[in-house]
C-alpha distance (Angstrom), angle and dihedral (degrees) to the residues before:
residue distance angle dihedral
M1 . . .
T2 3.83 . .
V3 3.84 116.0 .
M4 3.82 105.8 -133.5
Q5 3.76 121.8 -153.7
F6 3.79 132.4 -172.8
L7 3.77 115.0 -131.2
L8 3.80 87.4 -15.0
L9 3.75 89.0 -75.5
P10 3.84 113.2 154.3
N11 3.78 115.7 -96.5
S12 3.88 117.3 -121.2
T13 3.69 132.4 -170.0
I14 3.78 119.5 -80.7
E15 3.82 92.3 -114.4
S16 3.88 92.9 55.8
A17 3.85 97.6 39.7
D18 3.77 120.6 108.7
V19 3.77 92.4 -164.2
L20 3.89 131.9 25.7
I21 3.73 123.2 -157.1
L22 3.80 110.9 -161.3
P23 3.80 114.1 -165.3
V24 3.83 98.2 -149.1
P25 3.92 115.2 171.2
F26 3.72 111.7 -144.7
E27 3.75 123.8 178.7
Q28 3.89 101.8 162.7
T29 3.82 93.8 98.8
V30 3.84 94.4 55.3
P31 3.85 111.1 86.0
Y32 3.83 92.7 -170.4
R33 3.81 138.1 9.6
L34 3.80 106.1 50.5
G35 3.86 116.6 -149.4
T36 3.80 103.8 89.6
G37 3.76 88.8 105.4
Q38 3.90 88.7 76.6
G39 3.77 91.2 52.6
P40 3.85 98.5 94.3
E41 3.77 92.2 47.8
A42 3.81 91.1 47.4
I43 3.89 91.9 52.3
L44 3.86 92.6 51.7
A45 3.79 89.8 46.8
A46 3.75 94.2 49.8
S47 3.82 95.3 41.1
N48 3.87 92.7 80.2
Q49 3.78 88.3 62.7
L50 3.87 95.7 62.3
D51 3.83 119.7 110.5
F52 3.75 123.0 -152.4
């Protein structure tokens, strides 16, 4: 299992976290063109490339 991180921030336990980001794929609202299910994973993968 791949450990996903948002903005390369360290992961913490659920109990000690202030914010939870749940990457839930959902394709039920798209009548055509499947593929939105990979969106949450792609956002987390691309977030480590952001510059501030």
